[in-house]
TORTIBA-420043 format. One record per residue: residue number from 1; chain; x, y, z of N, C-alpha, C, O, CB in turn. Coordinates in steps of 0.2 Angstrom, whole numbers, plus 2048, in hexadecimal, padded with zeros to 3 digits. Atoms other than C-alpha are relative to their C-alpha. Last residue first. Glycine has a CB too. Layout:
BEGIN
 num chaine n.c1 n.c2 n.c3 ca.c1 ca.c2 ca.c3 c.c1 c.c2 c.c3 o.c1 o.c2 o.c3 cb.c1 cb.c2 cb.c3
 NUM      A    X    Y    Z     X     Y     Z    X    Y    Z    X    Y    Z     X     Y     Z
...
# end
This chain:
BEGIN
 num chaine n.c1 n.c2 n.c3 ca.c1 ca.c2 ca.c3 c.c1 c.c2 c.c3 o.c1 o.c2 o.c3 cb.c1 cb.c2 cb.c3
 118      A  7F9  7FE  7FF   A00   A55   440  805  7FB  7FD  80B  7FB  7FE   801   800   808
 117      A  7FD  805  7FB   9EF   A53   438  807  803  801  80A  806  7FD   800   7F9   7FC
 116      A  7FD  7FC  7FB   9E2   A5D   42E  803  7FB  805  800  7F7  809   7FB   804   804
 115      A  7FE  804  7FA   9DE   A55   41E  804  804  805  808  807  803   805   7FA   7FE
 114      A  7FD  7FC  7FB   9D4   A5D   410  802  7FC  806  7FD  7F9  809   7FC   806   803
 113      A  7FE  803  7FA   9D0   A53   401  803  806  804  808  809  802   804   7FA   7FF
 112      A  7F9  7FF  7FE   9C8   A5C   3F3  801  7FE  807  7FD  800  80B   801   808   7FF
 111      A  7FE  800  7F9   9B7   A58   3EB  808  801  801  80B  7FF  7FC   7FE   7F9   803
 110      A  7FE  806  7FE   9B0   A53   3DA  803  7FF  807  804  7FA  80A   806   7FE   7FB
 109      A  7F9  802  802   9A6   A62   3D8  802  7F9  802  7FE  7F6  805   805   805   803
 108      A  7FB  802  7FB   993   A62   3D9  807  800  7FD  808  7FD  7F7   7FE   7FA   804
 107      A  7FA  804  802   985   A6A   3D0  805  7FF  805  805  803  80A   803   805   7FA
 106      A  7F9  7FF  7FD   974   A70   3D4  805  7FC  7FD  804  7F7  7F9   7FF   7FE   808
 105      A  7FA  804  802   963   A72   3CD  806  802  803  807  808  805   800   801   7F8
 104      A  800  806  7FC   952   A78   3D4  805  7FB  7FC  804  7F6  7FB   7F9   7FC   800
 103      A  800  806  805   950   A85   3C6  800  7F9  804  7FF  7F4  800   806   801   7FC
 102      A  806  7FF  805   94B   A92   3D3  7FF  7FA  7FB  7FA  7F8  7FA   800   807   7FD
 101      A  806  802  7FC   957   A8C   3E1  7FA  800  7FB  7F5  7FC  7FB   7FF   804   806
 100      A  805  7FB  802   966   A8C   3D5  7F9  7FE  803  7F7  7F9  801   800   801   7F9
  99      A  807  802  800   974   A82   3DE  7FC  806  7FE  7FD  80C  800   7FD   7FE   807
  98      A  804  7FA  802   986   A81   3DD  7F9  7FE  7FF  7F7  7F9  7FD   803   802   7F9
  97      A  807  801  803   990   A75   3E7  7FD  806  7FE  7FE  80C  801   7FC   7FD   806
  96      A  803  7FA  802   9A3   A73   3EB  7F9  7FF  7FD  7F8  7FA  7F9   804   804   7FB
  95      A  803  7FF  806   9A8   A64   3F5  7FD  807  7FE  7FA  80A  803   7FA   7FB   7FF
  94      A  804  7FA  800   9B4   A62   403  7FE  800  7F9  801  800  7F4   804   806   802
  93      A  800  7FE  807   9BB   A50   407  7FB  806  7FF  7F5  806  801   7FE   7FB   7FB
  92      A  805  802  804   9BE   A50   419  801  801  7F9  806  804  7F7   7F9   803   802
  91      A  7FE  805  806   9C9   A54   427  7FA  7FD  7FD  7F6  7FA  800   805   7FB   803
  90      A  802  7FD  806   9C1   A62   431  802  7FC  7FA  801  7FD  7F4   803   807   7FF
  89      A  807  802  802   9C1   A57   440  7FE  804  7FA  7F8  802  7F7   7FB   802   806
  88      A  800  806  803   9D4   A59   441  7F9  7FE  7FE  7F8  7FA  7F9   803   7FB   805
  87      A  800  806  7FB   9D2   A6B   444  800  7FA  7FD  7FE  7F9  7F7   7FA   801   805
  86      A  803  807  802   9D5   A7A   439  802  7FB  806  806  7FB  809   804   7FE   7FA
  85      A  800  804  7FA   9D8   A8B   441  7FD  7F9  7FF  7F9  7F7  802   7FB   804   805
  84      A  7FB  7FF  7FB   9D4   A93   430  7FF  7FC  806  7F9  7F9  807   7FF   808   802
  83      A  800  804  7FA   9CB   A8D   421  805  802  804  80B  801  803   7FF   7F9   7FE
  82      A  7FA  7FE  7FC   9C8   A9A   413  7FF  7FC  806  7FA  7FD  80A   801   807   801
  81      A  801  802  7F9   9BB   A92   407  806  801  804  80B  7FD  803   7FD   7F9   801
  80      A  7FB  802  7FC   9BA   A9A   3F6  7FE  7FE  807  7F9  800  809   805   806   801
  79      A  802  800  7F9   9AE   A9B   3E8  806  7FE  804  809  7F9  802   7F9   7FC   801
  78      A  7FC  804  7FB   9B3   A9F   3D6  7FD  801  807  7FA  806  808   807   802   800
  77      A  804  806  800   9AA   AA5   3C6  804  7FB  805  805  7F5  804   800   7FC   7FA
  76      A  7FC  806  801   9B7   AB2   3C4  7FD  7F9  800  801  7F4  7FF   806   801   804
  75      A  7FC  7FF  807   9AC   AC1   3C2  805  7FB  7FE  807  7FB  7F9   804   807   801
  74      A  804  802  806   9A0   AB9   3CF  803  803  7F9  801  801  7F4   7F9   804   801
  73      A  7FF  7FB  805   9AD   AB9   3DC  7FD  7FE  7FA  7FF  7FA  7F6   808   801   7FF
  72      A  800  801  807   9A8   AAF   3EB  802  806  7FC  801  80C  7FE   7F9   7FE   7FE
  71      A  800  7FA  804   9AB   AAE   3FE  7FF  7FE  7F8  800  7F8  7F6   806   804   801
  70      A  802  801  807   9A9   AA1   40B  800  806  7FD  7FD  80B  7FF   7FA   7FB   7FF
  69      A  803  7FB  803   9B2   AA3   41C  7FF  7FE  7F8  804  7FD  7F5   804   807   800
  68      A  800  800  807   9B7   A96   428  7FC  806  7FD  7F8  809  800   7FC   7F9   7FE
  67      A  7FA  802  803   9BC   A98   43A  801  800  7F8  806  801  7F6   802   7F9   803
  66      A  7FA  7FC  7FD   9AF   AA2   442  807  7FE  7FE  80C  801  7FF   7FF   7FF   808
  65      A  802  7F9  7FF   9A1   A95   43E  806  804  804  808  801  809   7FA   801   804
  64      A  7FB  7FC  803   9A9   A85   43A  7FF  807  800  804  80B  7FE   800   7FE   7F8
  63      A  7F9  803  7FF   9A0   A78   445  806  804  7FD  80B  804  7FF   800   7F9   7FD
  62      A  7FE  7FE  7F9   990   A83   445  807  7FE  801  80B  801  805   7FC   7FD   805
  61      A  801  805  7FB   98E   A80   432  803  803  807  808  806  807   803   7F9   7FE
  60      A  7FB  805  7FE   98F   A90   429  7FE  7FB  805  7F9  7FC  809   806   804   803
  59      A  801  804  7FA   984   A9D   420  805  7FA  801  808  7F8  7FC   7F9   7FD   800
  58      A  7FC  806  7FF   987   AAB   414  7FD  7FC  806  7FA  7FF  80B   808   801   801
  57      A  801  803  7FA   97E   ABA   40D  804  7F9  800  805  7F6  7FB   7F8   7FE   801
  56      A  803  7FC  7FB   981   AC7   400  7FE  7FD  807  7FE  800  80C   7FA   803   7FD
  55      A  7FB  7FF  7FB   98D   ABD   3F5  7FD  804  806  801  805  80B   806   803   7FE
  54      A  7FD  7FA  801   981   AC0   3E6  806  801  805  80A  806  805   7FB   806   801
  53      A  7FD  7FF  807   97D   AAE   3E4  803  807  7FF  808  807  7FB   7FA   800   7FB
  52      A  805  7FE  805   97C   AAB   3F6  803  802  7FA  809  803  7F9   7FB   805   803
  51      A  800  7F9  802   98A   AA3   400  7FB  801  7FB  7FA  7FD  7F6   807   802   7FE
  50      A  803  7FE  806   98A   A92   409  800  808  7FF  800  80B  804   7F8   7FE   800
  49      A  801  7F9  801   995   A8A   415  7FC  801  7FA  7FD  7FD  7F5   807   804   800
  48      A  7FB  7FC  7FD   999   A79   41C  7FE  807  800  7FE  80B  805   807   7FE   7FE
  47      A  7FF  7F9  802   98A   A6F   417  805  803  805  804  803  80B   7F9   804   800
  46      A  804  7FB  7FD   98B   A5C   41B  802  807  7FD  808  808  7FB   802   800   808
  45      A  7FE  7FA  802   98F   A4C   412  7FC  806  803  7F6  805  803   800   800   7F8
  44      A  804  7FE  805   98C   A3D   41D  803  807  7FE  806  80B  801   7F8   801   802
  43      A  805  7FB  7FF   999   A35   427  7FC  803  7FA  7FF  802  7F5   803   806   804
  42      A  805  803  7FC   9A4   A25   426  7FA  805  802  7F6  803  806   803   7FE   806
  41      A  801  807  801   9B3   A2F   420  7FB  7FD  805  7FB  7FF  80B   807   7FC   801
  40      A  7FA  803  7FC   9B0   A42   421  7FF  7F8  7FF  7F9  7F6  7FE   800   802   807
  39      A  802  807  7FE   9A5   A4A   414  806  7FD  803  80B  7FC  7FF   7FD   7FC   7FA
  38      A  7FB  804  7FF   9A5   A5D   411  7FE  7F9  802  7F8  7F8  805   805   803   805
  37      A  802  806  7FC   99A   A69   409  806  7FC  801  80B  7FD  7FE   7FA   7FC   7FC
  36      A  7FB  805  7FF   99E   A7A   402  7FD  7FB  805  7FA  7FD  80A   807   803   803
  35      A  7FF  803  7F9   990   A85   3FB  807  7FB  800  809  7F9  7FB   7FA   7FC   802
  34      A  7FB  805  800   98C   A90   3EC  802  7FE  808  801  802  80C   807   804   7FE
  33      A  7FD  800  7F9   97C   A99   3E9  806  7FB  800  805  7F6  7FC   7FB   7FF   805
  32      A  800  805  7FC   979   A9A   3D6  803  801  807  809  805  807   804   7FA   7FD
  31      A  807  801  7FF   974   AA8   3CA  800  7FA  805  7FA  7F8  807   7FD   7FE   7FA
  30      A  802  7FA  7FC   986   AB0   3CA  7F8  7FE  802  7F6  802  806   800   806   7FD
  29      A  7FE  800  7FA   98D   AA0   3C3  7FD  804  805  7FB  803  80B   808   801   801
  28      A  800  7F9  7FE   983   A9F   3B3  802  800  808  7FD  800  80C   7FA   803   7FF
  27      A  807  7FE  7FE   988   A8D   3AE  801  808  802  806  80A  803   7FD   7FC   806
  26      A  806  804  803   996   A84   3A5  7F9  802  802  7F4  7FF  800   801   7F9   801
  25      A  801  7FF  807   9A4   A89   3B1  7FA  7FC  7FD  7F8  7F7  800   807   7FF   7FC
  24      A  806  802  803   9A8   A8A   3C3  800  802  7F9  803  807  7F7   7FA   803   804
  23      A  801  7FC  806   9B9   A8B   3CC  7FA  7FD  7FC  7FA  7F7  7FB   806   7FF   7FC
  22      A  804  803  804   9B9   A86   3DE  7FF  804  7FA  7FC  809  7FA   7F9   7FE   803
  21      A  802  7FC  805   9C7   A8B   3EA  7FB  7FC  7FB  7FD  7F6  7FB   805   803   7FB
  20      A  802  803  806   9CC   A85   3FA  7FD  804  7FB  7F9  809  7FD   7FA   7FB   803
  19      A  806  7FC  804   9D6   A8F   406  7FF  7FB  7FA  803  7F9  7F6   803   806   7FE
  18      A  800  802  807   9E0   A87   414  7FB  803  7FD  7F6  805  800   7FF   7F8   800
  17      A  805  7FD  805   9E5   A8C   425  801  7FD  7F9  806  7FB  7F7   801   808   800
  16      A  7FE  7FD  806   9EE   A84   434  7FB  803  7FC  7F5  802  7FE   804   7FC   7FC
  15      A  7FF  7F9  7FE   9E9   A81   446  802  804  7F9  802  80A  7F9   805   801   805
  14      A  805  7FD  7FC   9EB   A6E   443  802  808  802  807  809  803   7FF   7FC   807
  13      A  7FF  801  7F9   9F8   A6B   436  7FA  803  804  7F7  808  801   806   802   803
  12      A  7FF  7FA  7FC   9F3   A6B   423  800  7FE  808  7FD  7FA  80A   7FB   806   7FF
  11      A  7FF  802  7F9   9F2   A5E   416  802  806  803  807  80A  801   806   7FB   800
  10      A  7FA  803  7FE   9EA   A62   405  801  7FE  808  7FC  7FE  80B   806   805   7FE
   9      A  800  805  7FA   9DC   A6B   3FD  807  7FD  801  80C  7FF  7FD   7FC   7FA   7FE
   8      A  7FE  7FD  7FA   9DE   A7A   3F2  800  7FC  806  803  7FD  80C   7FD   806   802
   7      A  7F9  800  800   9D4   A76   3E3  802  803  807  7FE  806  80A   803   804   7FB
   6      A  7FD  7FE  7FA   9C2   A72   3DF  807  800  800  80A  7FB  7FD   7FD   7FC   806
   5      A  7FA  803  7FE   9BB   A71   3CE  803  803  806  805  809  806   805   801   7FA
   4      A  7FE  7FD  7FA   9A9   A74   3CA  806  7FC  802  806  7F6  803   7FA   7FF   806
   3      A  7FA  803  7FC   9A5   A70   3B8  801  804  806  800  80A  806   806   800   7FC
   2      A  800  7FE  7F9   995   A71   3AE  806  7FD  803  807  7F7  803   7FA   7FF   803
   1      A  7FF  805  7FB   998   A6D   39B  801  803  807  805  807  808   806   7FB   7FF
# end
């Protein structure tokens, strides 16, 4: 059974930091690119960051570039999103996504709430 389980969400003050984790199981993790998406109330789900299957390349949304860092550990089947200098506009549900481009299949986690507020 494929599972992507996010953890590490919560409430943080503006300017603070938070680290999200995504634990993957049920598929060959190292063959999938991993991404974090987020969806704020009333808005569409958008890509935040993506990391290649080997971890050799990353890309970020302009809104988080320089503040967020995506990483992965293929020995632990986990992907992380380190979020620094958080802003209220970062408030959203953050989703972990796994995609295999060759197989054209992807998986989604259930999401983790991140709230940035004073």
